[in-house]
C-alpha positions as CSV (number, residue, x, y, z in Angstrom):
1,M,55.6,148.9,-129.1
2,I,51.9,149.8,-129.5
3,L,50.5,149.9,-133.0
4,D,47.4,152.1,-133.6
5,F,45.5,151.6,-136.9
6,Q,42.0,152.8,-137.4
7,M,39.7,152.3,-140.5
8,N,36.3,153.8,-141.2
9,H,33.9,153.4,-144.2
10,L,30.7,155.4,-144.7
11,T,28.4,155.3,-147.7
12,T,25.3,157.5,-147.9
13,V,22.5,157.8,-150.5
14,E,20.3,160.8,-150.7
15,M,17.6,162.0,-153.2
16,I,18.5,165.4,-154.7
17,E,15.5,165.5,-157.0
18,P,12.7,163.0,-157.7
19,T,14.8,161.3,-160.4
20,L,18.4,162.2,-159.3
21,W,20.2,160.4,-156.4
22,R,23.6,161.3,-154.9
23,V,25.8,158.5,-153.5
24,V,28.8,159.4,-151.3
25,A,31.3,156.8,-150.2
26,R,34.2,157.6,-147.9
27,S,37.1,155.5,-146.7
28,D,39.5,156.7,-144.1
29,D,42.4,155.1,-142.3
30,N,45.8,156.1,-141.0
31,L,47.4,155.8,-144.4
32,F,44.7,156.7,-146.9
33,S,41.6,158.8,-147.2
34,G,39.4,158.9,-150.2
35,E,35.9,159.9,-151.3
36,V,33.7,159.0,-154.2
37,L,30.6,161.2,-155.2
38,L,28.2,159.9,-157.8
39,D,25.0,161.5,-159.1
40,V,22.8,158.9,-160.7
41,K,19.7,159.5,-162.8
42,L,16.7,157.3,-162.5
43,P,15.1,155.3,-164.0
44,V,17.9,154.4,-166.3
45,L,20.5,154.4,-163.5
46,D,23.3,156.1,-165.4
47,I,26.0,158.2,-163.8
48,R,25.5,161.9,-164.6
49,H,28.4,163.3,-162.4
50,A,31.4,161.7,-160.8
51,R,34.0,163.0,-158.4
52,L,37.0,160.9,-157.2
53,N,38.8,162.7,-154.4
54,V,41.9,161.3,-152.7
55,K,42.4,163.5,-149.6
56,N,45.3,161.7,-148.1
57,D,47.7,159.1,-149.5
58,I,50.7,158.7,-147.3
59,L,52.3,156.0,-149.4
60,G,51.7,157.9,-152.7
61,L,50.2,154.9,-154.5
62,T,47.2,156.6,-156.0
63,P,47.7,158.4,-159.4
64,D,45.7,161.3,-160.8
65,L,42.1,160.0,-161.4
66,S,40.7,163.1,-163.1
67,L,40.5,161.2,-166.5
68,A,38.7,158.3,-164.8
69,E,36.0,160.7,-163.5
70,G,35.1,161.7,-167.0
71,K,35.0,158.1,-168.2
72,L,32.5,157.2,-165.4
73,I,29.9,159.6,-166.8
74,G,27.3,157.5,-168.7
75,V,28.2,154.2,-167.0
76,R,25.0,152.3,-166.1
77,V,24.6,151.0,-162.6
78,G,23.7,147.3,-163.3
79,P,25.1,144.4,-165.2
80,G,28.7,144.9,-166.4
81,M,29.5,147.7,-164.0
82,T,32.2,145.8,-162.2
83,K,34.2,145.1,-165.3
84,I,33.8,148.7,-166.5
85,V,34.8,150.3,-163.2
86,R,37.8,148.1,-162.7
87,G,38.9,148.9,-166.2
88,V,38.4,152.7,-165.9
89,V,39.4,153.4,-162.3
90,G,41.4,150.3,-161.3
91,G,44.2,148.4,-163.0
92,Q,47.9,149.3,-163.4
93,E,47.1,152.9,-164.4
94,G,44.6,153.5,-161.6
95,S,43.7,152.6,-158.0
96,E,42.1,149.4,-157.0
97,R,41.2,150.9,-153.7
98,M,39.2,153.7,-155.4
99,A,37.7,151.3,-157.8
100,E,36.3,149.3,-154.9
101,L,35.0,152.5,-153.3
102,V,33.2,153.3,-156.6
103,L,31.7,149.8,-156.7
104,E,30.6,150.1,-153.1
105,A,28.8,153.3,-153.9
106,M,27.1,151.8,-156.9
107,E,26.0,148.7,-155.1
108,M,24.6,150.8,-152.2
109,L,22.3,152.6,-154.6
110,V,20.9,149.3,-155.9
111,N,20.4,148.1,-152.3
């Protein structure tokens, strides 16, 4: 028996306006495909727009995250963001995998 499993991660950061940056993080594998889009305003580094999109979830483990999208607006990229994101997107009511993808996007902006 041959088992085939592939996983890809891609995070991009682009400047939309001089003070507005867009971060897109994608994660794809054979069982799950998700995308996080964040628009972050400089210099305060707060999230102005968030979109959490689960394209494919074969196991059906990811709940509806539309409420979490709204709660991410206004979150500041900086100290305390890990606790906030894990509380809003992750936990028993959310998806730890999507929370990690949001944190990856936020950390990439800082780097």
